[in-house]
C-alpha positions in Angstrom: -266.9 69.1 -76.7 -269.8 68.1 -74.5 -271.1 70.7 -72.1 -271.0 68.4 -69.1 -268.9 65.3 -68.1 -271.1 62.3 -68.3 -274.1 64.6 -67.4 -272.5 65.3 -64.0 -274.5 67.6 -61.8 -277.1 68.4 -64.4 -279.7 70.8 -63.2 -277.8 71.7 -60.0 -277.0 75.3 -61.0 -279.5 77.8 -62.4 -277.7 81.0 -63.2 -275.9 82.0 -66.4 -272.2 81.5 -65.8 -271.2 84.2 -68.3 -273.4 86.8 -66.6 -272.5 85.7 -63.1 -268.8 85.6 -64.0 -268.7 89.2 -65.2 -269.4 90.4 -61.6 -266.5 88.4 -60.2 -263.8 88.9 -62.7 -261.7 90.9 -60.2 -260.8 87.6 -58.6 -258.2 87.1 -61.3 -256.1 89.7 -59.4 -253.6 91.8 -61.3 -254.5 92.6 -65.0 -257.9 91.0 -64.3 -259.6 92.2 -67.5 -256.9 90.7 -69.7 -256.8 87.4 -67.9 -260.6 87.2 -67.9 -261.0 87.4 -71.7 -259.9 83.8 -72.5 -261.9 82.6 -69.5 -265.1 84.1 -70.8 -264.3 82.6 -74.2 -264.1 79.2 -72.6 -267.3 79.6 -70.6 -269.2 80.8 -73.8 -267.9 77.7 -75.6 -269.4 75.4 -73.0 -273.0 76.6 -72.5 -274.9 74.7 -69.8 -271.7 73.4 -68.2 -272.8 72.1 -64.8 -270.5 69.9 -62.7 -270.3 68.3 -59.3 -266.6 68.7 -58.3 -264.1 71.3 -59.4 -260.5 71.9 -58.2 -258.5 75.1 -58.3 -254.8 74.6 -58.2 -252.4 77.4 -57.1 -254.7 79.9 -55.5 -253.0 82.9 -53.8 -253.7 85.7 -51.4 -254.3 88.1 -54.3 -255.9 85.8 -56.9 -258.4 82.9 -56.6 -260.7 81.6 -59.2 -262.9 79.7 -56.8 -265.8 82.3 -57.1 -265.8 81.8 -60.8 -265.8 78.0 -60.5 -268.8 78.1 -58.3 -270.7 79.2 -61.4 -269.8 75.9 -63.0 -269.7 73.4 -60.2 -271.7 72.4 -57.1 -268.6 72.0 -54.9 -265.2 73.6 -55.3 -261.9 72.6 -53.7 -259.6 75.7 -53.6 -256.0 74.6 -53.1 -252.6 76.2 -52.6 -249.2 74.6 -52.5 -248.4 76.3 -49.1 -251.0 75.5 -46.5 -250.1 78.7 -44.6 -251.7 80.8 -47.4 -255.1 79.2 -47.0 -256.6 81.5 -44.4 -255.7 84.6 -46.5 -257.2 82.9 -49.6 -260.4 82.1 -47.8 -260.7 85.7 -46.5 -260.1 87.0 -50.1 -262.9 84.8 -51.4 -265.3 85.6 -48.5 -265.5 89.2 -49.7 -267.4 88.2 -52.8 -269.2 85.0 -51.8 -272.6 84.6 -50.1 -272.9 82.5 -46.9 -274.4 79.7 -49.0 -271.6 79.9 -51.5 -268.9 79.8 -48.8 -270.4 76.5 -47.7 -269.7 75.0 -51.1 -265.9 75.7 -51.0 -263.3 73.7 -49.1 -259.7 74.8 -48.7 -256.8 72.3 -49.0 -253.2 72.0 -49.8 -252.5 70.3 -53.1 -249.3 69.9 -55.2 -249.9 70.0 -58.9 -247.4 67.2 -59.5 -248.8 65.0 -56.7 -252.6 65.4 -56.6 -254.8 63.3 -54.4 -258.3 62.8 -55.8 -260.3 63.1 -59.0 -262.6 66.0 -60.2 -264.9 66.9 -63.1 -263.0 70.2 -63.7 -259.4 71.2 -62.8 -258.3 74.8 -63.3 -254.9 76.3 -62.7 -253.9 80.0 -63.4 -250.3 81.1 -63.8 -249.0 77.9 -62.3 -247.0 76.1 -65.1 -244.6 78.9 -65.7 -243.6 79.1 -62.1 -243.5 75.3 -61.6 -241.3 74.8 -64.6 -238.8 77.7 -64.6 -236.3 78.2 -67.4 -233.2 77.3 -65.4 -234.4 73.9 -64.0 -236.9 72.4 -66.4 -237.9 71.8 -70.0 -241.0 71.8 -72.2 -241.2 68.0 -71.8 -241.6 68.7 -68.1 -244.6 70.9 -68.9 -246.1 68.2 -71.0 -245.6 65.6 -68.2 -247.4 67.8 -65.7 -250.4 68.4 -68.0 -250.6 64.6 -68.6 -250.4 63.9 -64.9 -253.2 66.4 -64.2 -255.4 64.8 -66.8 -255.1 61.5 -64.9 -257.0 63.1 -62.1 -260.1 64.0 -64.2 -263.3 61.9 -64.0 -264.4 60.5 -67.3 -265.5 63.4 -69.5 -263.8 65.9 -67.2 -262.0 69.1 -68.3 -258.6 70.5 -67.5 -258.2 74.2 -68.0 -254.8 75.9 -67.9 -254.3 79.7 -67.9 -250.7 80.7 -68.4 -248.5 83.7 -69.1 -247.8 83.8 -72.8 -244.5 84.6 -74.6 -245.2 87.6 -76.8 -242.8 89.5 -79.1 -242.0 91.8 -76.2 -240.2 89.0 -74.2 -236.7 89.6 -75.6 -236.9 93.3 -74.7 -238.2 92.5 -71.2 -235.5 90.0 -70.6 -232.8 92.6 -71.6 -234.4 95.0 -69.2 -234.0 92.5 -66.4 -237.7 91.9 -65.6 -237.4 88.1 -66.1 -234.6 87.4 -63.6 -236.7 84.9 -61.7 -236.7 82.4 -64.6 -240.5 82.3 -65.0 -241.3 80.4 -68.1 -243.5 82.3 -70.6 -245.2 79.9 -72.9 -246.3 79.7 -76.5 -249.3 77.8 -77.9 -246.9 75.4 -79.5 -245.3 74.6 -76.2 -248.4 72.7 -75.1 -249.6 69.2 -76.0 -252.4 69.3 -78.6 -255.5 70.7 -76.8 -259.2 70.3 -77.4 -259.5 74.1 -77.5 -257.2 77.1 -77.0 -257.8 80.8 -76.5 -255.5 83.8 -76.2 -255.6 87.5 -75.5 -253.2 90.4 -75.2 -249.9 91.6 -76.5 -249.0 94.5 -74.1 -250.6 93.1 -71.0 -247.4 91.2 -70.0 -247.2 92.5 -66.4 -249.0 94.7 -63.9 -248.1 98.4 -63.5 -250.6 98.6 -60.6 -248.4 96.5 -58.4 -245.6 99.2 -58.6 -247.5 102.4 -59.3 -250.8 102.0 -57.5 -253.6 104.2 -58.9 -251.5 105.5 -61.8 -250.5 101.9 -62.6 -254.1 100.9 -62.7 -254.8 103.6 -65.3 -251.8 102.3 -67.3 -253.1 98.8 -67.1 -256.5 100.0 -68.3 -254.9 101.7 -71.3 -252.8 98.7 -72.3 -255.9 96.5 -72.0 -257.8 98.8 -74.5 -254.9 98.7 -76.9 -254.8 94.9 -76.6 -258.5 94.7 -77.5 -257.4 96.2 -80.9 -254.1 94.2 -81.3 -255.1 90.8 -80.1 -257.1 89.7 -83.2 -254.0 90.4 -85.3 -251.4 88.8 -83.0 -249.8 85.4 -83.4 -248.7 85.2 -79.8 -250.7 86.3 -76.8 -249.9 87.5 -73.3 -252.6 85.2 -71.7 -253.1 81.6 -72.9 -255.9 79.2 -72.1 -255.9 75.6 -73.1 -258.6 73.0 -72.6 -258.1 69.3 -72.3 -260.8 66.7 -72.0 -260.6 63.2 -70.7 -262.6 60.8 -72.8 -265.9 59.7 -71.3 
């Protein structure tokens, strides 16, 4: 896959996205280290990726990837489905962005199923599972959304989806009642054929830190270390990343 859609923005950025990203990985929010592993795989696979326009879909008050996208694009549109969340998202990002970087981010309301505009890079984290819950949608709906998003890419542009994966633990977690909201946990085979895909984790299927605070963070750290050992042997992963490219 080419490193840059139609040469867009070539020469605009100078710093190494992998090195710069490492200092900002906390922007993934809960279980940040597990979620960041597939992202870093994607960045390493696209050395020299330098774009003009990027869009983040589904940012939240605890997680926004806009700081990471600034390493890849000159201008980033950070969007949420609920406009009322935008001030909190902007405040979250302001903690890690310089004054110059803040000028390169705009905050908007966007609906993943009714976008307005076109970009060189579109990224969404943990959106498809909530958008297409088990009780009111199907895998064909997931495919339709991905196809619709690709239509908003500029020629040569990239769509990157990060999603909660369905691991071997899902039947147990369902019986324990932790999946009552119907969130869809996906498998690689649930996606349309992708240009590239990455996965990580077996045990990192939730966040103990959200319930147990400091102790929960230590539990999450331990699960992450175990996942570093288990992931290369696993067929299904807790975090999935898929890359789709619109032909130039």
